[in-house]
N, CA, C and O atoms as CSV, one atom per row, in Angstrom:
chain,resi,resn,atom,element,x,y,z
A,1,UNK,N,N,26.770,265.252,-61.680
A,1,UNK,CA,C,25.873,266.381,-61.608
A,1,UNK,C,C,24.540,266.015,-62.274
A,1,UNK,O,O,23.565,265.733,-61.577
A,2,UNK,N,N,24.484,266.016,-63.587
A,2,UNK,CA,C,23.294,265.603,-64.324
A,2,UNK,C,C,23.661,264.391,-65.169
A,2,UNK,O,O,24.820,264.208,-65.542
A,3,UNK,N,N,22.656,263.562,-65.466
A,3,UNK,CA,C,22.917,262.415,-66.334
A,3,UNK,C,C,22.105,262.552,-67.605
A,3,UNK,O,O,21.309,263.480,-67.751
A,4,UNK,N,N,22.309,261.633,-68.512
A,4,UNK,CA,C,21.653,261.700,-69.820
A,4,UNK,C,C,20.340,260.936,-69.874
A,4,UNK,O,O,19.761,260.790,-70.951
A,5,UNK,N,N,19.854,260.443,-68.733
A,5,UNK,CA,C,18.655,259.604,-68.757
A,5,UNK,C,C,17.366,260.405,-68.851
A,5,UNK,O,O,16.358,259.911,-69.357
A,6,UNK,N,N,17.396,261.648,-68.361
A,6,UNK,CA,C,16.193,262.488,-68.358
A,6,UNK,C,C,16.583,263.925,-68.664
A,6,UNK,O,O,17.739,264.308,-68.484
A,7,UNK,N,N,15.627,264.723,-69.127
A,7,UNK,CA,C,15.950,266.130,-69.395
A,7,UNK,C,C,16.501,266.834,-68.149
A,7,UNK,O,O,16.092,266.541,-67.026
A,8,UNK,N,N,17.426,267.757,-68.367
A,8,UNK,CA,C,18.078,268.464,-67.266
A,8,UNK,C,C,17.074,269.220,-66.410
A,8,UNK,O,O,17.203,269.235,-65.186
A,9,UNK,N,N,16.069,269.853,-67.028
A,9,UNK,CA,C,15.133,270.636,-66.230
A,9,UNK,C,C,14.366,269.752,-65.251
A,9,UNK,O,O,14.039,270.199,-64.152
A,10,UNK,N,N,14.071,268.496,-65.630
A,10,UNK,CA,C,13.394,267.574,-64.711
A,10,UNK,C,C,14.317,267.177,-63.569
A,10,UNK,O,O,13.892,267.099,-62.416
A,11,UNK,N,N,15.576,266.928,-63.891
A,11,UNK,CA,C,16.542,266.565,-62.856
A,11,UNK,C,C,16.748,267.719,-61.880
A,11,UNK,O,O,16.870,267.497,-60.675
A,12,UNK,N,N,16.787,268.950,-62.392
A,12,UNK,CA,C,16.959,270.113,-61.528
A,12,UNK,C,C,15.718,270.317,-60.654
A,12,UNK,O,O,15.841,270.612,-59.465
A,13,UNK,N,N,14.542,270.164,-61.228
A,13,UNK,CA,C,13.316,270.289,-60.439
A,13,UNK,C,C,13.294,269.249,-59.328
A,13,UNK,O,O,12.906,269.557,-58.201
A,14,UNK,N,N,13.706,268.022,-59.632
A,14,UNK,CA,C,13.766,266.972,-58.614
A,14,UNK,C,C,14.786,267.318,-57.533
A,14,UNK,O,O,14.553,267.058,-56.353
A,15,UNK,N,N,15.899,267.893,-57.925
A,15,UNK,CA,C,16.941,268.263,-56.954
A,15,UNK,C,C,16.430,269.340,-55.994
A,15,UNK,O,O,16.675,269.270,-54.790
A,16,UNK,N,N,15.724,270.328,-56.528
A,16,UNK,CA,C,15.167,271.380,-55.677
A,16,UNK,C,C,14.098,270.795,-54.762
A,16,UNK,O,O,14.041,271.134,-53.580
A,17,UNK,N,N,13.249,269.916,-55.301
A,17,UNK,CA,C,12.234,269.248,-54.480
A,17,UNK,C,C,12.896,268.415,-53.385
A,17,UNK,O,O,12.413,268.395,-52.253
A,18,UNK,N,N,13.994,267.728,-53.705
A,18,UNK,CA,C,14.751,266.975,-52.695
A,18,UNK,C,C,15.228,267.902,-51.584
A,18,UNK,O,O,15.117,267.579,-50.401
A,19,UNK,N,N,15.761,269.063,-51.977
A,19,UNK,CA,C,16.244,270.023,-50.988
A,19,UNK,C,C,15.114,270.491,-50.066
A,19,UNK,O,O,15.312,270.641,-48.860
A,20,UNK,N,N,13.948,270.716,-50.631
A,20,UNK,CA,C,12.795,271.126,-49.831
A,20,UNK,C,C,12.394,269.995,-48.889
A,20,UNK,O,O,12.159,270.226,-47.702
A,21,UNK,N,N,12.317,268.791,-49.409
A,21,UNK,CA,C,11.920,267.638,-48.610
A,21,UNK,C,C,12.887,267.420,-47.446
A,21,UNK,O,O,12.463,267.048,-46.352
A,22,UNK,N,N,14.157,267.642,-47.667
A,22,UNK,CA,C,15.175,267.413,-46.640
A,22,UNK,C,C,15.397,268.633,-45.736
A,22,UNK,O,O,16.228,268.597,-44.829
A,23,UNK,N,N,14.645,269.713,-45.992
A,23,UNK,CA,C,14.695,270.879,-45.109
A,23,UNK,C,C,15.718,271.934,-45.461
A,23,UNK,O,O,15.923,272.861,-44.678
A,24,UNK,N,N,16.368,271.833,-46.607
A,24,UNK,CA,C,17.330,272.856,-47.009
A,24,UNK,C,C,16.634,274.184,-47.287
A,24,UNK,O,O,17.211,275.249,-47.073
A,25,UNK,N,N,15.398,274.118,-47.762
A,25,UNK,CA,C,14.564,275.304,-47.971
A,25,UNK,C,C,13.266,275.097,-47.213
A,25,UNK,O,O,12.559,274.114,-47.433
A,26,UNK,N,N,12.958,276.020,-46.327
A,26,UNK,CA,C,11.726,275.937,-45.547
A,26,UNK,C,C,10.575,276.583,-46.307
A,26,UNK,O,O,10.784,277.369,-47.230
A,27,UNK,N,N,9.377,276.242,-45.908
A,27,UNK,CA,C,8.202,276.867,-46.514
A,27,UNK,C,C,8.277,278.375,-46.283
A,27,UNK,O,O,8.560,278.836,-45.177
A,28,UNK,N,N,8.019,279.127,-47.345
A,28,UNK,CA,C,8.089,280.579,-47.282
A,28,UNK,C,C,9.467,281.136,-47.595
A,28,UNK,O,O,9.617,282.345,-47.775
A,29,UNK,N,N,10.472,280.279,-47.663
A,29,UNK,CA,C,11.843,280.719,-47.927
A,29,UNK,C,C,12.080,280.866,-49.427
A,29,UNK,O,O,11.538,280.112,-50.235
A,30,UNK,N,N,12.892,281.842,-49.775
A,30,UNK,CA,C,13.232,282.073,-51.175
A,30,UNK,C,C,14.240,281.031,-51.650
A,30,UNK,O,O,15.159,280.661,-50.919
A,31,UNK,N,N,14.057,280.564,-52.882
A,31,UNK,CA,C,15.002,279.642,-53.509
A,31,UNK,C,C,15.869,280.446,-54.481
A,31,UNK,O,O,15.520,281.572,-54.834
A,32,UNK,N,N,16.988,279.880,-54.910
A,32,UNK,CA,C,17.844,280.616,-55.852
A,32,UNK,C,C,17.088,280.996,-57.126
A,32,UNK,O,O,16.172,280.300,-57.565
A,33,UNK,N,N,17.502,282.116,-57.694
A,33,UNK,CA,C,16.868,282.610,-58.920
A,33,UNK,C,C,17.286,281.771,-60.121
A,33,UNK,O,O,18.206,280.956,-60.050
A,34,UNK,N,N,16.590,281.994,-61.207
A,34,UNK,CA,C,16.916,281.321,-62.467
A,34,UNK,C,C,18.387,281.540,-62.831
A,34,UNK,O,O,19.100,280.597,-63.174
A,35,UNK,N,N,18.824,282.790,-62.751
A,35,UNK,CA,C,20.207,283.101,-63.123
A,35,UNK,C,C,21.208,282.509,-62.141
A,35,UNK,O,O,22.271,282.043,-62.551
A,36,UNK,N,N,20.886,282.521,-60.853
A,36,UNK,CA,C,21.781,281.908,-59.866
A,36,UNK,C,C,21.918,280.409,-60.108
A,36,UNK,O,O,23.023,279.867,-60.079
A,37,UNK,N,N,20.790,279.745,-60.348
A,37,UNK,CA,C,20.826,278.309,-60.634
A,37,UNK,C,C,21.616,278.016,-61.900
A,37,UNK,O,O,22.437,277.100,-61.938
A,38,UNK,N,N,21.353,278.816,-62.944
A,38,UNK,CA,C,22.039,278.604,-64.223
A,38,UNK,C,C,23.552,278.755,-64.064
A,38,UNK,O,O,24.319,277.948,-64.589
A,39,UNK,N,N,23.972,279.779,-63.345
A,39,UNK,CA,C,25.408,280.001,-63.159
A,39,UNK,C,C,26.022,278.894,-62.316
A,39,UNK,O,O,27.075,278.361,-62.666
A,40,UNK,N,N,25.376,278.543,-61.210
A,40,UNK,CA,C,25.916,277.528,-60.312
A,40,UNK,C,C,25.974,276.151,-60.980
A,40,UNK,O,O,26.958,275.425,-60.843
A,41,UNK,N,N,24.904,275.803,-61.705
A,41,UNK,CA,C,24.817,274.482,-62.341
A,41,UNK,C,C,25.463,274.452,-63.730
A,41,UNK,O,O,25.597,273.391,-64.340
A,42,UNK,N,N,25.858,275.620,-64.215
A,42,UNK,CA,C,26.429,275.738,-65.559
A,42,UNK,C,C,25.487,275.200,-66.624
A,42,UNK,O,O,25.848,274.366,-67.455
A,43,UNK,N,N,24.258,275.717,-66.563
A,43,UNK,CA,C,23.238,275.343,-67.543
A,43,UNK,C,C,22.622,276.610,-68.119
A,43,UNK,O,O,22.835,277.711,-67.611
A,44,UNK,N,N,21.871,276.435,-69.166
A,44,UNK,CA,C,21.175,277.544,-69.797
A,44,UNK,C,C,20.122,278.101,-68.840
A,44,UNK,O,O,19.404,277.329,-68.205
A,45,UNK,N,N,20.015,279.434,-68.724
A,45,UNK,CA,C,18.986,280.016,-67.861
A,45,UNK,C,C,17.560,279.574,-68.227
A,45,UNK,O,O,16.699,279.468,-67.353
A,46,UNK,N,N,17.317,279.320,-69.501
A,46,UNK,CA,C,15.988,278.847,-69.906
A,46,UNK,C,C,15.688,277.478,-69.297
A,46,UNK,O,O,14.546,277.193,-68.935
A,47,UNK,N,N,16.703,276.644,-69.187
A,47,UNK,CA,C,16.543,275.321,-68.576
A,47,UNK,C,C,16.238,275.459,-67.087
A,47,UNK,O,O,15.355,274.782,-66.560
A,48,UNK,N,N,16.977,276.341,-66.414
A,48,UNK,CA,C,16.727,276.583,-64.989
A,48,UNK,C,C,15.326,277.150,-64.789
A,48,UNK,O,O,14.615,276.749,-63.868
A,49,UNK,N,N,14.936,278.076,-65.648
A,49,UNK,CA,C,13.591,278.661,-65.556
A,49,UNK,C,C,12.503,277.626,-65.772
A,49,UNK,O,O,11.460,277.664,-65.120
A,50,UNK,N,N,12.748,276.711,-66.681
A,50,UNK,CA,C,11.771,275.648,-66.938
A,50,UNK,C,C,11.597,274.761,-65.704
A,50,UNK,O,O,10.483,274.344,-65.391
A,51,UNK,N,N,12.692,274.476,-65.008
A,51,UNK,CA,C,12.628,273.672,-63.780
A,51,UNK,C,C,11.817,274.401,-62.707
A,51,UNK,O,O,10.951,273.807,-62.065
A,52,UNK,N,N,12.103,275.690,-62.520
A,52,UNK,CA,C,11.379,276.457,-61.508
A,52,UNK,C,C,9.899,276.572,-61.857
A,52,UNK,O,O,9.041,276.442,-60.983
A,53,UNK,N,N,9.600,276.812,-63.119
A,53,UNK,CA,C,8.197,276.922,-63.534
A,53,UNK,C,C,7.443,275.605,-63.376
A,53,UNK,O,O,6.251,275.601,-63.067
A,54,UNK,N,N,8.137,274.490,-63.587
A,54,UNK,CA,C,7.518,273.186,-63.356
A,54,UNK,C,C,7.113,273.063,-61.885
A,54,UNK,O,O,6.031,272.566,-61.575
A,55,UNK,N,N,7.981,273.516,-60.990
A,55,UNK,CA,C,7.668,273.458,-59.553
A,55,UNK,C,C,6.539,274.432,-59.190
A,55,UNK,O,O,5.761,274.165,-58.274
A,56,UNK,N,N,6.450,275.536,-59.891
A,56,UNK,CA,C,5.313,276.451,-59.695
A,56,UNK,C,C,4.031,275.757,-60.141
A,56,UNK,O,O,3.017,275.822,-59.447
A,57,UNK,N,N,4.072,275.098,-61.287
A,57,UNK,CA,C,2.894,274.377,-61.801
A,57,UNK,C,C,2.440,273.282,-60.839
A,57,UNK,O,O,1.247,272.997,-60.735
A,58,UNK,N,N,3.395,272.668,-60.135
A,58,UNK,CA,C,3.083,271.605,-59.173
A,58,UNK,C,C,2.738,272.158,-57.793
A,58,UNK,O,O,2.493,271.402,-56.853
A,59,UNK,N,N,2.723,273.510,-57.682
A,59,UNK,CA,C,2.404,274.208,-56.436
A,59,UNK,C,C,3.413,273.918,-55.322
A,59,UNK,O,O,3.074,273.908,-54.139
A,60,UNK,N,N,4.657,273.683,-55.732
A,60,UNK,CA,C,5.762,273.506,-54.797
A,60,UNK,C,C,6.390,274.877,-54.514
A,60,UNK,O,O,6.776,275.170,-53.382
A,61,UNK,N,N,6.485,275.698,-55.541
A,61,UNK,CA,C,6.989,277.065,-55.430
A,61,UNK,C,C,5.902,278.042,-55.856
A,61,UNK,O,O,4.949,277.677,-56.544
A,62,UNK,N,N,6.065,279.281,-55.436
A,62,UNK,CA,C,5.196,280.344,-55.936
A,62,UNK,C,C,6.059,281.563,-56.236
A,62,UNK,O,O,7.137,281.737,-55.668
A,63,UNK,N,N,5.560,282.404,-57.147
A,63,UNK,CA,C,6.305,283.581,-57.587
A,63,UNK,C,C,5.814,284.811,-56.833
A,63,UNK,O,O,4.616,284.996,-56.617
A,64,UNK,N,N,6.773,285.647,-56.437
A,64,UNK,CA,C,6.477,286.991,-55.972
A,64,UNK,C,C,7.044,287.904,-57.046
A,64,UNK,O,O,8.259,288.045,-57.182
A,65,UNK,N,N,6.168,288.508,-57.791
A,65,UNK,CA,C,6.577,289.304,-58.942
A,65,UNK,C,C,7.652,290.330,-58.550
A,65,UNK,O,O,7.482,291.118,-57.620
A,66,UNK,N,N,8.748,290.287,-59.287
A,66,UNK,CA,C,9.835,291.227,-59.070
A,66,UNK,C,C,10.744,290.870,-57.908
A,66,UNK,O,O,11.745,291.549,-57.680
A,67,UNK,N,N,10.414,289.809,-57.162
A,67,UNK,CA,C,11.221,289.439,-55.996
A,67,UNK,C,C,11.890,288.091,-56.200
A,67,UNK,O,O,13.095,287.956,-55.987
A,68,UNK,N,N,11.108,287.081,-56.616
A,68,UNK,CA,C,11.693,285.762,-56.834
A,68,UNK,C,C,10.714,284.641,-56.575
A,68,UNK,O,O,9.501,284.841,-56.524
A,69,UNK,N,N,11.268,283.465,-56.413
A,69,UNK,CA,C,10.488,282.241,-56.170
A,69,UNK,C,C,10.650,281.833,-54.710
A,69,UNK,O,O,11.725,281.950,-54.121
A,70,UNK,N,N,9.544,281.352,-54.149
A,70,UNK,CA,C,9.511,280.966,-52.748
A,70,UNK,C,C,8.848,279.606,-52.601
A,70,UNK,O,O,8.037,279.203,-53.434
A,71,UNK,N,N,9.205,278.900,-51.523
A,71,UNK,CA,C,8.628,277.592,-51.240
A,71,UNK,C,C,7.202,277.798,-50.737
A,71,UNK,O,O,6.962,278.564,-49.804
A,72,UNK,N,N,6.275,277.110,-51.363
A,72,UNK,CA,C,4.851,277.243,-51.021
A,72,UNK,C,C,4.530,276.552,-49.701
A,72,UNK,O,O,5.194,275.592,-49.308
A,73,UNK,N,N,3.505,277.054,-49.028
A,73,UNK,CA,C,3.001,276.379,-47.834
A,73,UNK,C,C,2.531,274.982,-48.224
A,73,UNK,O,O,1.851,274.815,-49.236
A,74,UNK,N,N,2.883,274.001,-47.442
A,74,UNK,CA,C,2.481,272.628,-47.709
A,74,UNK,C,C,3.337,271.922,-48.748
A,74,UNK,O,O,3.042,270.785,-49.115
A,75,UNK,N,N,4.393,272.573,-49.230
A,75,UNK,CA,C,5.229,271.987,-50.287
A,75,UNK,C,C,5.876,270.680,-49.846
A,75,UNK,O,O,5.901,269.707,-50.600
A,76,UNK,N,N,6.396,270.660,-48.632
A,76,UNK,CA,C,7.087,269.461,-48.149
A,76,UNK,C,C,6.119,268.279,-48.098
A,76,UNK,O,O,6.467,267.172,-48.512
A,77,UNK,N,N,4.918,268.509,-47.597
A,77,UNK,CA,C,3.900,267.459,-47.533
A,77,UNK,C,C,3.496,267.012,-48.934
A,77,UNK,O,O,3.319,265.820,-49.184
A,78,UNK,N,N,3.353,267.965,-49.841
A,78,UNK,CA,C,2.968,267.652,-51.223
A,78,UNK,C,C,4.041,266.796,-51.893
A,78,UNK,O,O,3.725,265.819,-52.572
A,79,UNK,N,N,5.309,267.163,-51.701
A,79,UNK,CA,C,6.410,266.401,-52.298
A,79,UNK,C,C,6.440,264.989,-51.729
A,79,UNK,O,O,6.575,264.017,-52.472
A,80,UNK,N,N,6.312,264.876,-50.394
A,80,UNK,CA,C,6.332,263.547,-49.760
A,80,UNK,C,C,5.193,262.684,-50.280
A,80,UNK,O,O,5.379,261.491,-50.519
A,81,UNK,N,N,4.025,263.271,-50.456
A,81,UNK,CA,C,2.875,262.527,-50.964
A,81,UNK,C,C,3.110,262.058,-52.398
A,81,UNK,O,O,2.801,260.917,-52.740
A,82,UNK,N,N,3.657,262.940,-53.233
A,82,UNK,CA,C,3.978,262.566,-54.615
A,82,UNK,C,C,5.004,261.440,-54.643
A,82,UNK,O,O,4.872,260.487,-55.411
A,83,UNK,N,N,6.025,261.558,-53.802
A,83,UNK,CA,C,7.072,260.541,-53.763
A,83,UNK,C,C,6.534,259.209,-53.260
A,83,UNK,O,O,6.915,258.148,-53.754
A,84,UNK,N,N,5.646,259.275,-52.275
A,84,UNK,CA,C,5.061,258.035,-51.760
A,84,UNK,C,C,4.261,257.342,-52.854
A,84,UNK,O,O,4.353,256.125,-53.014
A,85,UNK,N,N,3.477,258.108,-53.610
A,85,UNK,CA,C,2.701,257.505,-54.690
A,85,UNK,C,C,3.627,256.932,-55.754
A,85,UNK,O,O,3.355,255.864,-56.302
A,86,UNK,N,N,4.723,257.633,-56.052
A,86,UNK,CA,C,5.706,257.119,-56.999
A,86,UNK,C,C,6.354,255.837,-56.509
A,86,UNK,O,O,6.637,254.937,-57.300
A,87,UNK,N,N,6.591,255.752,-55.201
A,87,UNK,CA,C,7.152,254.542,-54.610
A,87,UNK,C,C,6.183,253.376,-54.760
A,87,UNK,O,O,6.582,252.262,-55.098
A,88,UNK,N,N,4.913,253.645,-54.506
A,88,UNK,CA,C,3.899,252.593,-54.659
A,88,UNK,C,C,3.828,252.140,-56.113
A,88,UNK,O,O,3.851,250.944,-56.402
A,89,UNK,N,N,3.742,253.106,-57.023
A,89,UNK,CA,C,3.617,252.775,-58.447
A,89,UNK,C,C,4.864,252.079,-58.996
A,89,UNK,O,O,4.763,251.139,-59.785
A,90,UNK,N,N,6.034,252.545,-58.573
A,90,UNK,CA,C,7.273,252.034,-59.143
A,90,UNK,C,C,7.831,250.786,-58.477
A,90,UNK,O,O,8.572,250.023,-59.096
A,91,UNK,N,N,7.471,250.578,-57.200
A,91,UNK,CA,C,8.074,249.469,-56.465
A,91,UNK,C,C,7.054,248.523,-55.838
A,91,UNK,O,O,7.125,247.310,-56.035
A,92,UNK,N,N,6.116,249.073,-55.091
A,92,UNK,CA,C,5.189,248.213,-54.357
A,92,UNK,C,C,4.269,247.450,-55.307
A,92,UNK,O,O,4.123,246.235,-55.179
A,93,UNK,N,N,3.651,248.143,-56.251
A,93,UNK,CA,C,2.735,247.465,-57.172
A,93,UNK,C,C,3.456,246.374,-57.976
A,93,UNK,O,O,2.939,245.261,-58.075
A,94,UNK,N,N,4.644,246.660,-58.558
A,94,UNK,CA,C,5.357,245.582,-59.259
A,94,UNK,C,C,5.777,244.438,-58.329
A,94,UNK,O,O,5.758,243.275,-58.731
A,95,UNK,N,N,6.152,244.763,-57.096
A,95,UNK,CA,C,6.513,243.728,-56.126
A,95,UNK,C,C,5.333,242.796,-55.881
A,95,UNK,O,O,5.482,241.574,-55.888
A,96,UNK,N,N,4.164,243.383,-55.666
A,96,UNK,CA,C,2.980,242.560,-55.409
A,96,UNK,C,C,2.575,241.752,-56.633
A,96,UNK,O,O,2.126,240.613,-56.503
A,97,UNK,N,N,2.728,242.324,-57.810
A,97,UNK,CA,C,2.415,241.579,-59.032
A,97,UNK,C,C,3.348,240.378,-59.185
A,97,UNK,O,O,2.902,239.289,-59.547
A,98,UNK,N,N,4.629,240.570,-58.915
A,98,UNK,CA,C,5.591,239.467,-58.997
A,98,UNK,C,C,5.306,238.428,-57.921
A,98,UNK,O,O,5.415,237.226,-58.166
A,99,UNK,N,N,4.943,238.891,-56.731
A,99,UNK,CA,C,4.611,237.955,-55.650
A,99,UNK,C,C,3.424,237.078,-56.050
A,99,UNK,O,O,3.433,235.870,-55.816
A,100,UNK,N,N,2.410,237.686,-56.648
A,100,UNK,CA,C,1.247,236.902,-57.114
A,100,UNK,C,C,1.685,235.878,-58.146
A,100,UNK,O,O,1.249,234.727,-58.108
A,101,UNK,N,N,2.550,236.296,-59.072
A,101,UNK,CA,C,3.023,235.382,-60.116
A,101,UNK,C,C,3.803,234.215,-59.518
A,101,UNK,O,O,3.789,233.113,-60.066
A,102,UNK,N,N,4.483,234.452,-58.396
A,102,UNK,CA,C,5.255,233.410,-57.736
A,102,UNK,C,C,4.421,232.603,-56.743
A,102,UNK,O,O,4.910,231.643,-56.147
A,103,UNK,N,N,3.174,232.995,-56.571
A,103,UNK,CA,C,2.300,232.276,-55.644
A,103,UNK,C,C,2.535,232.624,-54.189
A,103,UNK,O,O,2.175,231.851,-53.301
A,104,UNK,N,N,3.137,233.781,-53.930
A,104,UNK,CA,C,3.377,234.212,-52.556
A,104,UNK,C,C,2.168,234.990,-52.038
A,104,UNK,O,O,1.609,235.823,-52.751
A,105,UNK,N,N,1.771,234.716,-50.805
A,105,UNK,CA,C,0.690,235.500,-50.219
A,105,UNK,C,C,1.298,236.687,-49.462
A,105,UNK,O,O,2.517,236.769,-49.311
A,106,UNK,N,N,0.454,237.597,-48.992
A,106,UNK,CA,C,0.929,238.810,-48.353
A,106,UNK,C,C,1.808,238.536,-47.126
A,106,UNK,O,O,2.865,239.155,-47.001
A,107,UNK,N,N,1.417,237.639,-46.222
A,107,UNK,CA,C,2.301,237.378,-45.078
A,107,UNK,C,C,3.694,236.882,-45.499
A,107,UNK,O,O,4.688,237.220,-44.855
A,108,UNK,N,N,3.771,236.097,-46.559
A,108,UNK,CA,C,5.080,235.643,-47.044
A,108,UNK,C,C,5.906,236.819,-47.569
A,108,UNK,O,O,7.108,236.909,-47.318
A,109,UNK,N,N,5.247,237.712,-48.296
A,109,UNK,CA,C,5.945,238.885,-48.830
A,109,UNK,C,C,6.451,239.747,-47.678
A,109,UNK,O,O,7.585,240.223,-47.710
A,110,UNK,N,N,5.617,239.947,-46.666
A,110,UNK,CA,C,6.020,240.753,-45.512
A,110,UNK,C,C,7.218,240.121,-44.818
A,110,UNK,O,O,8.155,240.825,-44.441
A,111,UNK,N,N,7.202,238.808,-44.646
A,111,UNK,CA,C,8.342,238.127,-44.017
A,111,UNK,C,C,9.620,238.314,-44.837
A,111,UNK,O,O,10.690,238.551,-44.277
A,112,UNK,N,N,9.506,238.208,-46.158
A,112,UNK,CA,C,10.675,238.408,-47.019
A,112,UNK,C,C,11.227,239.831,-46.895
A,112,UNK,O,O,12.439,240.034,-46.816
A,113,UNK,N,N,10.326,240.801,-46.879
A,113,UNK,CA,C,10.751,242.201,-46.763
A,113,UNK,C,C,11.399,242.436,-45.398
A,113,UNK,O,O,12.440,243.088,-45.311
A,114,UNK,N,N,10.795,241.915,-44.346
A,114,UNK,CA,C,11.368,242.075,-43.003
A,114,UNK,C,C,12.745,241.418,-42.903
A,114,UNK,O,O,13.654,241.985,-42.298
A,115,UNK,N,N,12.906,240.244,-43.481
A,115,UNK,CA,C,14.197,239.554,-43.449
A,115,UNK,C,C,15.244,240.369,-44.202
A,115,UNK,O,O,16.381,240.498,-43.748
A,116,UNK,N,N,14.870,240.904,-45.322
A,116,UNK,CA,C,15.804,241.715,-46.105
A,116,UNK,C,C,16.171,242.987,-45.348
A,116,UNK,O,O,17.327,243.410,-45.376
A,117,UNK,N,N,15.205,243.597,-44.677
A,117,UNK,CA,C,15.479,244.811,-43.897
A,117,UNK,C,C,16.451,244.510,-42.757
A,117,UNK,O,O,17.363,245.291,-42.490
A,118,UNK,N,N,16.252,243.384,-42.092
A,118,UNK,CA,C,17.172,242.997,-41.004
A,118,UNK,C,C,18.574,242.763,-41.556
A,118,UNK,O,O,19.561,243.180,-40.950
A,119,UNK,N,N,18.661,242.099,-42.701
A,119,UNK,CA,C,19.964,241.827,-43.310
A,119,UNK,C,C,20.656,243.137,-43.713
A,119,UNK,O,O,21.875,243.262,-43.594
A,120,UNK,N,N,19.884,244.091,-44.179
A,120,UNK,CA,C,20.466,245.376,-44.588
A,120,UNK,C,C,20.939,246.182,-43.388
A,120,UNK,O,O,21.877,246.971,-43.503
A,121,UNK,N,N,20.304,245.992,-42.244
A,121,UNK,CA,C,20.686,246.727,-41.041
A,121,UNK,C,C,21.852,246.073,-40.314
A,121,UNK,O,O,22.538,246.731,-39.531
A,122,UNK,N,N,22.086,244.796,-40.558
A,122,UNK,CA,C,23.164,244.080,-39.867
A,122,UNK,C,C,24.510,244.604,-40.307
A,122,UNK,O,O,24.726,244.872,-41.490
A,123,UNK,N,N,25.424,244.753,-39.349
A,123,UNK,CA,C,26.764,245.234,-39.735
A,123,UNK,C,C,27.447,244.209,-40.635
A,123,UNK,O,O,27.315,242.999,-40.450
A,124,UNK,N,N,28.162,244.720,-41.588
A,124,UNK,CA,C,28.891,243.848,-42.509
A,124,UNK,C,C,30.166,243.338,-41.875
A,124,UNK,O,O,30.446,243.648,-40.717
A,125,UNK,N,N,30.946,242.559,-42.611
A,125,UNK,CA,C,32.214,242.042,-42.096
A,125,UNK,C,C,33.120,243.196,-41.665
A,125,UNK,O,O,33.355,244.144,-42.415
A,126,UNK,N,N,33.617,243.085,-40.442
A,126,UNK,CA,C,34.498,244.121,-39.926
A,126,UNK,C,C,33.764,245.368,-39.472
A,126,UNK,O,O,34.399,246.352,-39.092
A,127,UNK,N,N,32.412,245.346,-39.505
A,127,UNK,CA,C,31.608,246.512,-39.104
A,127,UNK,C,C,31.471,246.586,-37.609
A,127,UNK,O,O,32.031,245.754,-36.895
A,128,UNK,N,N,30.727,247.579,-37.108
A,128,UNK,CA,C,30.582,247.789,-35.668
A,128,UNK,C,C,29.877,246.690,-34.950
A,128,UNK,O,O,29.700,246.761,-33.734
């Protein structure tokens, strides 16, 4: 469910963002309330509220006073853009830095990535 590597409210916010990105919640659709999340996840309501408020701050959700939280227009695009930048920062930039250190040029790196992608797509032993 949750791990000890990051605060629970961040993990919950990421989980809700994942659900939005994958289409479980559409733009304009209501998401579970603080109390519903707290009960379902067996966490403190303050923790659930902190996760939802973080998503409001990031303009992923918006509040309708007295009604609940809803997925903001453009939320899916915003999440994908944030994730893409995180992918670049966390994986692509370090990959290119290591490639430079190894003396690999861009075409060599592309060939390595393509070869690895083909190997990952190939059926394993006993596969289809």
